[in-house]
TIVO-2410 file (N, C-alpha, C; in nm, 3 decimals):
# residues 155
REC num residu      c1      c2      c3 atome chaine
REC   1      M  -0.850   8.682  -4.699     N      A
REC   1      M  -0.789   8.564  -4.638    CA      A
REC   1      M  -0.640   8.568  -4.672     C      A
REC   2      P  -0.556   8.561  -4.572     N      A
REC   2      P  -0.411   8.564  -4.598    CA      A
REC   2      P  -0.369   8.444  -4.683     C      A
REC   3      I  -0.280   8.468  -4.776     N      A
REC   3      I  -0.234   8.362  -4.867    CA      A
REC   3      I  -0.171   8.247  -4.789     C      A
REC   4      V  -0.105   8.277  -4.677     N      A
REC   4      V  -0.045   8.170  -4.598    CA      A
REC   4      V  -0.152   8.075  -4.544     C      A
REC   5      A  -0.269   8.126  -4.512     N      A
REC   5      A  -0.378   8.041  -4.464    CA      A
REC   5      A  -0.426   7.948  -4.575     C      A
REC   6      V  -0.433   8.001  -4.696     N      A
REC   6      V  -0.475   7.920  -4.811    CA      A
REC   6      V  -0.371   7.811  -4.838     C      A
REC   7      V  -0.245   7.848  -4.839     N      A
REC   7      V  -0.138   7.751  -4.866    CA      A
REC   7      V  -0.134   7.643  -4.758     C      A
REC   8      L  -0.142   7.684  -4.633     N      A
REC   8      L  -0.139   7.586  -4.524    CA      A
REC   8      L  -0.263   7.497  -4.525     C      A
REC   9      G  -0.377   7.554  -4.559     N      A
REC   9      G  -0.499   7.475  -4.569    CA      A
REC   9      G  -0.487   7.368  -4.676     C      A
REC  10      I  -0.436   7.407  -4.792     N      A
REC  10      I  -0.417   7.311  -4.901    CA      A
REC  10      I  -0.311   7.209  -4.863     C      A
REC  11      A  -0.203   7.252  -4.799     N      A
REC  11      A  -0.099   7.158  -4.755    CA      A
REC  11      A  -0.156   7.058  -4.654     C      A
REC  12      G  -0.253   7.101  -4.577     N      A
REC  12      G  -0.316   7.012  -4.480    CA      A
REC  12      G  -0.395   6.899  -4.545     C      A
REC  13      L  -0.422   6.912  -4.675     N      A
REC  13      L  -0.491   6.805  -4.747    CA      A
REC  13      L  -0.397   6.691  -4.784     C      A
REC  14      V  -0.267   6.716  -4.785     N      A
REC  14      V  -0.171   6.613  -4.826    CA      A
REC  14      V  -0.184   6.486  -4.742     C      A
REC  15      P  -0.184   6.493  -4.608     N      A
REC  15      P  -0.200   6.370  -4.531    CA      A
REC  15      P  -0.334   6.299  -4.558     C      A
REC  16      V  -0.439   6.374  -4.581     N      A
REC  16      V  -0.569   6.315  -4.610    CA      A
REC  16      V  -0.563   6.236  -4.741     C      A
REC  17      I  -0.504   6.295  -4.841     N      A
REC  17      I  -0.497   6.231  -4.972    CA      A
REC  17      I  -0.401   6.111  -4.969     C      A
REC  18      V  -0.283   6.129  -4.912     N      A
REC  18      V  -0.184   6.020  -4.906    CA      A
REC  18      V  -0.237   5.903  -4.824     C      A
REC  19      C  -0.289   5.932  -4.705     N      A
REC  19      C  -0.341   5.824  -4.620    CA      A
REC  19      C  -0.465   5.761  -4.682     C      A
REC  20      G  -0.549   5.842  -4.742     N      A
REC  20      G  -0.669   5.789  -4.807    CA      A
REC  20      G  -0.636   5.696  -4.921     C      A
REC  21      L  -0.543   5.736  -5.005     N      A
REC  21      L  -0.502   5.648  -5.115    CA      A
REC  21      L  -0.436   5.521  -5.062     C      A
REC  22      G  -0.357   5.534  -4.958     N      A
REC  22      G  -0.294   5.417  -4.899    CA      A
REC  22      G  -0.393   5.324  -4.833     C      A
REC  23      A  -0.503   5.380  -4.781     N      A
REC  23      A  -0.603   5.300  -4.710    CA      A
REC  23      A  -0.690   5.216  -4.802     C      A
REC  24      I  -0.689   5.246  -4.931     N      A
REC  24      I  -0.774   5.168  -5.022    CA      A
REC  24      I  -0.698   5.050  -5.082     C      A
REC  25      G  -0.576   5.030  -5.037     N      A
REC  25      G  -0.500   4.914  -5.081    CA      A
REC  25      G  -0.535   4.791  -4.997     C      A
REC  26      A  -0.447   4.695  -4.998     N      A
REC  26      A  -0.471   4.572  -4.922    CA      A
REC  26      A  -0.358   4.550  -4.823     C      A
REC  27      G  -0.387   4.475  -4.718     N      A
REC  27      G  -0.285   4.433  -4.624    CA      A
REC  27      G  -0.268   4.525  -4.505     C      A
REC  28      T  -0.164   4.493  -4.428     N      A
REC  28      T  -0.135   4.567  -4.306    CA      A
REC  28      T  -0.105   4.714  -4.334     C      A
REC  29      G  -0.033   4.740  -4.442     N      A
REC  29      G  -0.002   4.879  -4.477    CA      A
REC  29      G  -0.127   4.962  -4.498     C      A
REC  30      A  -0.226   4.905  -4.564     N      A
REC  30      A  -0.352   4.976  -4.587    CA      A
REC  30      A  -0.425   5.001  -4.456     C      A
REC  31      N  -0.421   4.904  -4.367     N      A
REC  31      N  -0.486   4.922  -4.236    CA      A
REC  31      N  -0.415   5.029  -4.154     C      A
REC  32      N  -0.283   5.035  -4.164     N      A
REC  32      N  -0.208   5.140  -4.095    CA      A
REC  32      N  -0.239   5.277  -4.153     C      A
REC  33      M  -0.252   5.284  -4.284     N      A
REC  33      M  -0.286   5.411  -4.348    CA      A
REC  33      M  -0.428   5.455  -4.311     C      A
REC  34      L  -0.517   5.358  -4.297     N      A
REC  34      L  -0.653   5.390  -4.253    CA      A
REC  34      L  -0.651   5.447  -4.112     C      A
REC  35      A  -0.572   5.386  -4.024     N      A
REC  35      A  -0.561   5.437  -3.886    CA      A
REC  35      A  -0.504   5.578  -3.887     C      A
REC  36      A  -0.406   5.601  -3.973     N      A
REC  36      A  -0.347   5.736  -3.984    CA      A
REC  36      A  -0.449   5.836  -4.037     C      A
REC  37      L  -0.530   5.795  -4.134     N      A
REC  37      L  -0.634   5.881  -4.189    CA      A
REC  37      L  -0.737   5.917  -4.082     C      A
REC  38      V  -0.784   5.818  -4.008     N      A
REC  38      V  -0.883   5.844  -3.903    CA      A
REC  38      V  -0.823   5.936  -3.796     C      A
REC  39      G  -0.699   5.909  -3.756     N      A
REC  39      G  -0.635   5.992  -3.654    CA      A
REC  39      G  -0.617   6.136  -3.700     C      A
REC  40      Y  -0.568   6.153  -3.823     N      A
REC  40      Y  -0.546   6.289  -3.875    CA      A
REC  40      Y  -0.679   6.363  -3.890     C      A
REC  41      A  -0.780   6.296  -3.944     N      A
REC  41      A  -0.910   6.362  -3.963    CA      A
REC  41      A  -0.970   6.402  -3.828     C      A
REC  42      A  -0.952   6.318  -3.725     N      A
REC  42      A  -1.002   6.352  -3.592    CA      A
REC  42      A  -0.930   6.475  -3.536     C      A
REC  43      V  -0.801   6.484  -3.558     N      A
REC  43      V  -0.723   6.600  -3.512    CA      A
REC  43      V  -0.769   6.727  -3.585     C      A
REC  44      V  -0.788   6.717  -3.715     N      A
REC  44      V  -0.831   6.834  -3.793    CA      A
REC  44      V  -0.971   6.878  -3.749     C      A
REC  45      L  -1.058   6.783  -3.724     N      A
REC  45      L  -1.193   6.817  -3.678    CA      A
REC  45      L  -1.185   6.891  -3.544     C      A
REC  46      S  -1.099   6.846  -3.456     N      A
REC  46      S  -1.079   6.916  -3.328    CA      A
REC  46      S  -1.026   7.056  -3.350     C      A
REC  47      F  -0.935   7.070  -3.445     N      A
REC  47      F  -0.880   7.202  -3.479    CA      A
REC  47      F  -0.991   7.297  -3.524     C      A
REC  48      L  -1.083   7.247  -3.604     N      A
REC  48      L  -1.193   7.331  -3.651    CA      A
REC  48      L  -1.278   7.380  -3.535     C      A
REC  49      G  -1.298   7.294  -3.438     N      A
REC  49      G  -1.370   7.338  -3.318    CA      A
REC  49      G  -1.290   7.441  -3.240     C      A
REC  50      G  -1.160   7.420  -3.232     N      A
REC  50      G  -1.073   7.513  -3.160    CA      A
REC  50      G  -1.075   7.653  -3.217     C      A
REC  51      L  -1.094   7.662  -3.346     N      A
REC  51      L  -1.103   7.794  -3.410    CA      A
REC  51      L  -1.219   7.873  -3.348     C      A
REC  52      H  -1.330   7.807  -3.327     N      A
REC  52      H  -1.447   7.876  -3.270    CA      A
REC  52      H  -1.430   7.904  -3.122     C      A
REC  53      W  -1.354   7.821  -3.054     N      A
REC  53      W  -1.321   7.849  -2.913    CA      A
REC  53      W  -1.246   7.982  -2.906     C      A
REC  54      G  -1.148   7.997  -2.993     N      A
REC  54      G  -1.071   8.121  -2.995    CA      A
REC  54      G  -1.156   8.242  -3.030     C      A
REC  55      L  -1.244   8.228  -3.128     N      A
REC  55      L  -1.332   8.339  -3.164    CA      A
REC  55      L  -1.429   8.373  -3.052     C      A
REC  56      A  -1.474   8.273  -2.977     N      A
REC  56      A  -1.567   8.297  -2.866    CA      A
REC  56      A  -1.502   8.377  -2.755     C      A
REC  57      L  -1.372   8.360  -2.738     N      A
REC  57      L  -1.303   8.429  -2.630    CA      A
REC  57      L  -1.263   8.572  -2.666     C      A
REC  58      H  -1.285   8.612  -2.789     N      A
REC  58      H  -1.254   8.750  -2.828    CA      A
REC  58      H  -1.341   8.846  -2.747     C      A
REC  59      P  -1.280   8.950  -2.690     N      A
REC  59      P  -1.354   9.042  -2.602    CA      A
REC  59      P  -1.477   9.107  -2.666     C      A
REC  60      A  -1.478   9.122  -2.797     N      A
REC  60      A  -1.591   9.188  -2.862    CA      A
REC  60      A  -1.710   9.094  -2.885     C      A
REC  61      T  -1.695   8.968  -2.852     N      A
REC  61      T  -1.802   8.870  -2.875    CA      A
REC  61      T  -1.909   8.886  -2.767     C      A
REC  62      D  -2.036   8.902  -2.811     N      A
REC  62      D  -2.143   8.915  -2.711    CA      A
REC  62      D  -2.172   8.778  -2.648     C      A
REC  63      S  -2.242   8.778  -2.536     N      A
REC  63      S  -2.258   8.656  -2.457    CA      A
REC  63      S  -2.338   8.548  -2.530     C      A
REC  64      R  -2.438   8.588  -2.608     N      A
REC  64      R  -2.516   8.489  -2.684    CA      A
REC  64      R  -2.428   8.420  -2.788     C      A
REC  65      A  -2.351   8.497  -2.859     N      A
REC  65      A  -2.261   8.442  -2.960    CA      A
REC  65      A  -2.153   8.358  -2.894     C      A
REC  66      R  -2.105   8.402  -2.779     N      A
REC  66      R  -2.001   8.327  -2.707    CA      A
REC  66      R  -2.052   8.188  -2.671     C      A
REC  67      T  -2.170   8.180  -2.616     N      A
REC  67      T  -2.228   8.051  -2.577    CA      A
REC  67      T  -2.244   7.961  -2.698     C      A
REC  68      W  -2.296   8.015  -2.806     N      A
REC  68      W  -2.318   7.940  -2.929    CA      A
REC  68      W  -2.185   7.887  -2.983     C      A
REC  69      R  -2.085   7.976  -2.986     N      A
REC  69      R  -1.954   7.937  -3.039    CA      A
REC  69      R  -1.884   7.833  -2.952     C      A
REC  70      L  -1.895   7.846  -2.820     N      A
REC  70      L  -1.831   7.748  -2.733    CA      A
REC  70      L  -1.893   7.610  -2.751     C      A
REC  71      G  -2.024   7.606  -2.773     N      A
REC  71      G  -2.089   7.479  -2.803    CA      A
REC  71      G  -2.038   7.420  -2.934     C      A
REC  72      L  -2.029   7.504  -3.035     N      A
REC  72      L  -1.976   7.461  -3.164    CA      A
REC  72      L  -1.832   7.412  -3.151     C      A
REC  73      A  -1.757   7.473  -3.063     N      A
REC  73      A  -1.616   7.439  -3.047    CA      A
REC  73      A  -1.596   7.300  -2.989     C      A
REC  74      V  -1.685   7.256  -2.904     N      A
REC  74      V  -1.668   7.128  -2.833    CA      A
REC  74      V  -1.715   7.009  -2.917     C      A
REC  75      V  -1.820   7.024  -2.992     N      A
REC  75      V  -1.880   6.912  -3.064    CA      A
REC  75      V  -1.784   6.845  -3.164     C      A
REC  76      P  -1.713   6.919  -3.249     N      A
REC  76      P  -1.623   6.850  -3.343    CA      A
REC  76      P  -1.517   6.764  -3.275     C      A
REC  77      A  -1.463   6.811  -3.164     N      A
REC  77      A  -1.363   6.731  -3.091    CA      A
REC  77      A  -1.426   6.603  -3.038     C      A
REC  78      L  -1.549   6.611  -2.989     N      A
REC  78      L  -1.617   6.491  -2.939    CA      A
REC  78      L  -1.647   6.392  -3.051     C      A
REC  79      V  -1.684   6.443  -3.167     N      A
REC  79      V  -1.709   6.355  -3.281    CA      A
REC  79      V  -1.580   6.287  -3.325     C      A
REC  80      G  -1.470   6.363  -3.330     N      A
REC  80      G  -1.341   6.306  -3.365    CA      A
REC  80      G  -1.297   6.199  -3.266     C      A
REC  81      W  -1.317   6.227  -3.138     N      A
REC  81      W  -1.281   6.131  -3.034    CA      A
REC  81      W  -1.365   6.004  -3.045     C      A
REC  82      A  -1.495   6.020  -3.072     N      A
REC  82      A  -1.582   5.904  -3.090    CA      A
REC  82      A  -1.537   5.821  -3.209     C      A
REC  83      A  -1.494   5.887  -3.316     N      A
REC  83      A  -1.445   5.815  -3.434    CA      A
REC  83      A  -1.320   5.735  -3.399     C      A
REC  84      L  -1.232   5.795  -3.321     N      A
REC  84      L  -1.111   5.722  -3.277    CA      A
REC  84      L  -1.149   5.600  -3.194     C      A
REC  85      L  -1.244   5.616  -3.104     N      A
REC  85      L  -1.286   5.504  -3.019    CA      A
REC  85      L  -1.347   5.390  -3.101     C      A
REC  86      V  -1.435   5.423  -3.194     N      A
REC  86      V  -1.497   5.316  -3.273    CA      A
REC  86      V  -1.397   5.251  -3.368     C      A
REC  87      S  -1.296   5.326  -3.410     N      A
REC  87      S  -1.194   5.264  -3.496    CA      A
REC  87      S  -1.112   5.163  -3.416     C      A
REC  88      L  -1.095   5.187  -3.286     N      A
REC  88      L  -1.026   5.090  -3.200    CA      A
REC  88      L  -1.108   4.963  -3.182     C      A
REC  89      A  -1.240   4.976  -3.194     N      A
REC  89      A  -1.328   4.860  -3.183    CA      A
REC  89      A  -1.340   4.788  -3.318     C      A
REC  90      L  -1.257   4.828  -3.414     N      A
REC  90      L  -1.251   4.767  -3.547    CA      A
REC  90      L  -1.374   4.796  -3.632     C      A
REC  91      W  -1.443   4.903  -3.603     N      A
REC  91      W  -1.554   4.947  -3.686    CA      A
REC  91      W  -1.507   5.065  -3.769     C      A
REC  92      D  -1.412   5.038  -3.857     N      A
REC  92      D  -1.354   5.145  -3.938    CA      A
REC  92      D  -1.458   5.217  -4.022     C      A
REC  93      W  -1.555   5.144  -4.072     N      A
REC  93      W  -1.658   5.206  -4.154    CA      A
REC  93      W  -1.735   5.312  -4.075     C      A
REC  94      L  -1.762   5.282  -3.947     N      A
REC  94      L  -1.835   5.377  -3.864    CA      A
REC  94      L  -1.748   5.499  -3.831     C      A
REC  95      A  -1.618   5.476  -3.809     N      A
REC  95      A  -1.527   5.588  -3.783    CA      A
REC  95      A  -1.524   5.682  -3.903     C      A
REC  96      L  -1.513   5.627  -4.023     N      A
REC  96      L  -1.511   5.710  -4.144    CA      A
REC  96      L  -1.643   5.785  -4.162     C      A
REC  97      A  -1.754   5.717  -4.136     N      A
REC  97      A  -1.885   5.781  -4.148    CA      A
REC  97      A  -1.902   5.893  -4.045     C      A
REC  98      L  -1.858   5.869  -3.921     N      A
REC  98      L  -1.866   5.973  -3.818    CA      A
REC  98      L  -1.782   6.095  -3.856     C      A
REC  99      L  -1.663   6.070  -3.905     N      A
REC  99      L  -1.577   6.182  -3.945    CA      A
REC  99      L  -1.637   6.261  -4.060     C      A
REC 100      A  -1.688   6.192  -4.162     N      A
REC 100      A  -1.751   6.262  -4.274    CA      A
REC 100      A  -1.869   6.345  -4.225     C      A
REC 101      A  -1.952   6.285  -4.138     N      A
REC 101      A  -2.065   6.359  -4.082    CA      A
REC 101      A  -2.018   6.478  -3.998     C      A
REC 102      G  -1.909   6.459  -3.924     N      A
REC 102      G  -1.855   6.568  -3.843    CA      A
REC 102      G  -1.809   6.685  -3.927     C      A
REC 103      F  -1.739   6.656  -4.037     N      A
REC 103      F  -1.693   6.763  -4.125    CA      A
REC 103      F  -1.811   6.833  -4.192     C      A
REC 104      I  -1.907   6.756  -4.239     N      A
REC 104      I  -2.025   6.816  -4.304    CA      A
REC 104      I  -2.104   6.898  -4.202     C      A
REC 105      G  -2.127   6.841  -4.085     N      A
REC 105      G  -2.203   6.912  -3.982    CA      A
REC 105      G  -2.137   7.041  -3.938     C      A
REC 106      T  -2.006   7.037  -3.921     N      A
REC 106      T  -1.934   7.158  -3.881    CA      A
REC 106      T  -1.944   7.265  -3.989     C      A
REC 107      M  -1.935   7.223  -4.114     N      A
REC 107      M  -1.944   7.319  -4.224    CA      A
REC 107      M  -2.083   7.381  -4.231     C      A
REC 108      V  -2.185   7.300  -4.215     N      A
REC 108      V  -2.323   7.351  -4.219    CA      A
REC 108      V  -2.347   7.449  -4.104     C      A
REC 109      V  -2.301   7.414  -3.985     N      A
REC 109      V  -2.320   7.503  -3.869    CA      A
REC 109      V  -2.242   7.633  -3.889     C      A
REC 110      E  -2.122   7.624  -3.945     N      A
REC 110      E  -2.046   7.747  -3.971    CA      A
REC 110      E  -2.118   7.835  -4.072     C      A
REC 111      Q  -2.176   7.775  -4.174     N      A
REC 111      Q  -2.253   7.850  -4.274    CA      A
REC 111      Q  -2.370   7.922  -4.205     C      A
REC 112      Q  -2.440   7.853  -4.116     N      A
REC 112      Q  -2.551   7.914  -4.043    CA      A
REC 112      Q  -2.502   8.025  -3.950     C      A
REC 113      A  -2.386   8.004  -3.888     N      A
REC 113      A  -2.332   8.105  -3.798    CA      A
REC 113      A  -2.305   8.235  -3.873     C      A
REC 114      I  -2.251   8.224  -3.991     N      A
REC 114      I  -2.222   8.343  -4.070    CA      A
REC 114      I  -2.352   8.411  -4.111     C      A
REC 115      Q  -2.453   8.333  -4.145     N      A
REC 115      Q  -2.582   8.392  -4.180    CA      A
REC 115      Q  -2.647   8.461  -4.061     C      A
REC 116      R  -2.612   8.419  -3.939     N      A
REC 116      R  -2.665   8.483  -3.818    CA      A
REC 116      R  -2.580   8.600  -3.773     C      A
REC 117      G  -2.477   8.631  -3.849     N      A
REC 117      G  -2.397   8.748  -3.818    CA      A
REC 117      G  -2.274   8.722  -3.733     C      A
REC 118      L  -2.240   8.596  -3.707     N      A
REC 118      L  -2.117   8.568  -3.633    CA      A
REC 118      L  -2.001   8.574  -3.731     C      A
REC 119      A  -1.926   8.678  -3.720     N      A
REC 119      A  -1.823   8.709  -3.819    CA      A
REC 119      A  -1.707   8.611  -3.815     C      A
REC 120      V  -1.652   8.587  -3.932     N      A
REC 120      V  -1.526   8.515  -3.950    CA      A
REC 120      V  -1.444   8.595  -4.049     C      A
REC 121      P  -1.315   8.569  -4.059     N      A
REC 121      P  -1.234   8.643  -4.154    CA      A
REC 121      P  -1.285   8.630  -4.297     C      A
REC 122      A  -1.271   8.737  -4.373     N      A
REC 122      A  -1.314   8.737  -4.513    CA      A
REC 122      A  -1.245   8.624  -4.588     C      A
REC 123      G  -1.320   8.552  -4.666     N      A
REC 123      G  -1.265   8.443  -4.745    CA      A
REC 123      G  -1.261   8.310  -4.672     C      A
REC 124      Y  -1.288   8.310  -4.543     N      A
REC 124      Y  -1.281   8.186  -4.465    CA      A
REC 124      Y  -1.377   8.080  -4.518     C      A
REC 125      L  -1.499   8.121  -4.544     N      A
REC 125      L  -1.602   8.025  -4.581    CA      A
REC 125      L  -1.569   7.953  -4.711     C      A
REC 126      W  -1.524   8.026  -4.813     N      A
REC 126      W  -1.494   7.958  -4.939    CA      A
REC 126      W  -1.377   7.863  -4.923     C      A
REC 127      L  -1.279   7.899  -4.839     N      A
REC 127      L  -1.165   7.810  -4.814    CA      A
REC 127      L  -1.213   7.685  -4.742     C      A
REC 128      R  -1.297   7.702  -4.640     N      A
REC 128      R  -1.348   7.587  -4.565    CA      A
REC 128      R  -1.431   7.495  -4.653     C      A
REC 129      W  -1.516   7.553  -4.739     N      A
REC 129      W  -1.596   7.468  -4.828    CA      A
REC 129      W  -1.504   7.386  -4.918     C      A
REC 130      G  -1.406   7.448  -4.977     N      A
REC 130      G  -1.315   7.377  -5.066    CA      A
REC 130      G  -1.240   7.265  -4.997     C      A
REC 131      L  -1.184   7.295  -4.879     N      A
REC 131      L  -1.110   7.193  -4.805    CA      A
REC 131      L  -1.203   7.082  -4.756     C      A
REC 132      T  -1.322   7.119  -4.711     N      A
REC 132      T  -1.417   7.020  -4.660    CA      A
REC 132      T  -1.462   6.925  -4.771     C      A
REC 133      V  -1.485   6.976  -4.889     N      A
REC 133      V  -1.527   6.891  -5.001    CA      A
REC 133      V  -1.421   6.784  -5.029     C      A
REC 134      V  -1.296   6.823  -5.029     N      A
REC 134      V  -1.188   6.727  -5.057    CA      A
REC 134      V  -1.180   6.623  -4.945     C      A
REC 135      V  -1.183   6.667  -4.820     N      A
REC 135      V  -1.172   6.574  -4.707    CA      A
REC 135      V  -1.290   6.476  -4.706     C      A
REC 136      V  -1.411   6.528  -4.719     N      A
REC 136      V  -1.529   6.442  -4.717    CA      A
REC 136      V  -1.528   6.346  -4.837     C      A
REC 137      A  -1.488   6.394  -4.953     N      A
REC 137      A  -1.481   6.306  -5.070    CA      A
REC 137      A  -1.384   6.191  -5.046     C      A
REC 138      M  -1.270   6.219  -4.984     N      A
REC 138      M  -1.173   6.113  -4.957    CA      A
REC 138      M  -1.227   6.017  -4.853     C      A
REC 139      L  -1.287   6.068  -4.746     N      A
REC 139      L  -1.343   5.981  -4.642    CA      A
REC 139      L  -1.453   5.890  -4.699     C      A
REC 140      I  -1.541   5.945  -4.779     N      A
REC 140      I  -1.650   5.868  -4.837    CA      A
REC 140      I  -1.597   5.767  -4.939     C      A
REC 141      T  -1.496   5.805  -5.016     N      A
REC 141      T  -1.435   5.713  -5.112    CA      A
REC 141      T  -1.374   5.593  -5.041     C      A
REC 142      V  -1.295   5.620  -4.938     N      A
REC 142      V  -1.233   5.512  -4.862    CA      A
REC 142      V  -1.341   5.425  -4.797     C      A
REC 143      L  -1.440   5.488  -4.737     N      A
REC 143      L  -1.550   5.416  -4.674    CA      A
REC 143      L  -1.618   5.324  -4.775     C      A
REC 144      T  -1.654   5.377  -4.889     N      A
REC 144      T  -1.726   5.300  -4.991    CA      A
REC 144      T  -1.642   5.183  -5.041     C      A
REC 145      L  -1.517   5.210  -5.076     N      A
REC 145      L  -1.433   5.103  -5.129    CA      A
REC 145      L  -1.405   4.994  -5.026     C      A
REC 146      R  -1.386   5.033  -4.901     N      A
REC 146      R  -1.360   4.933  -4.797    CA      A
REC 146      R  -1.485   4.852  -4.762     C      A
REC 147      V  -1.600   4.917  -4.759     N      A
REC 147      V  -1.725   4.845  -4.729    CA      A
REC 147      V  -1.754   4.740  -4.836     C      A
REC 148      F  -1.728   4.777  -4.962     N      A
REC 148      F  -1.756   4.684  -5.071    CA      A
REC 148      F  -1.638   4.592  -5.101     C      A
REC 149      G  -1.533   4.602  -5.020     N      A
REC 149      G  -1.420   4.510  -5.034    CA      A
REC 149      G  -1.332   4.535  -5.154     C      A
REC 150      V  -1.340   4.653  -5.211     N      A
REC 150      V  -1.258   4.686  -5.329    CA      A
REC 150      V  -1.120   4.729  -5.281     C      A
REC 151      R  -1.021   4.667  -5.334     N      A
REC 151      R  -0.881   4.705  -5.302    CA      A
REC 151      R  -0.816   4.752  -5.430     C      A
REC 152      V  -0.754   4.865  -5.423     N      A
REC 152      V  -0.693   4.927  -5.539    CA      A
REC 152      V  -0.543   4.929  -5.522     C      A
REC 153      V  -0.471   4.902  -5.628     N      A
REC 153      V  -0.327   4.911  -5.626    CA      A
REC 153      V  -0.291   5.056  -5.652     C      A
REC 154      V  -0.231   5.121  -5.553     N      A
REC 154      V  -0.192   5.261  -5.565    CA      A
REC 154      V  -0.042   5.266  -5.581     C      A
REC 155      L   0.002   5.330  -5.687     N      A
REC 155      L   0.146   5.340  -5.711    CA      A
REC 155      L   0.207   5.451  -5.633     C      A
***
């Protein structure tokens, strides 16, 4: 795995952490940070699907793998879009739950894809697991604290 991919992947966690911490506060600022968190997580989920779209279009991909990958590519974007829609309906808890499920589901399907022989770059899986754990932990933390009405002062 190229070091630049690792660095960029870790850097991509910054908005998740900053917005997540901001979303567990109180007031309009916290609500804005929550909206930013949901929006960013939806975009990242779409990006994860896009990765498989690109791999499916590689000329060496057989037709069965191509079909499987194209299906995998579309679902994360749809889940992210659904999360954005429900967040507009003021069901922030459902948006966070959908996003967490989307990240977990995408990771599980990618794990199965690798076990079925659909190749990805060396080191990809461990990087994805690490990044996914952080993102899901932040989404679930924000979800839990907001559902139970806990507001934290973040410096």
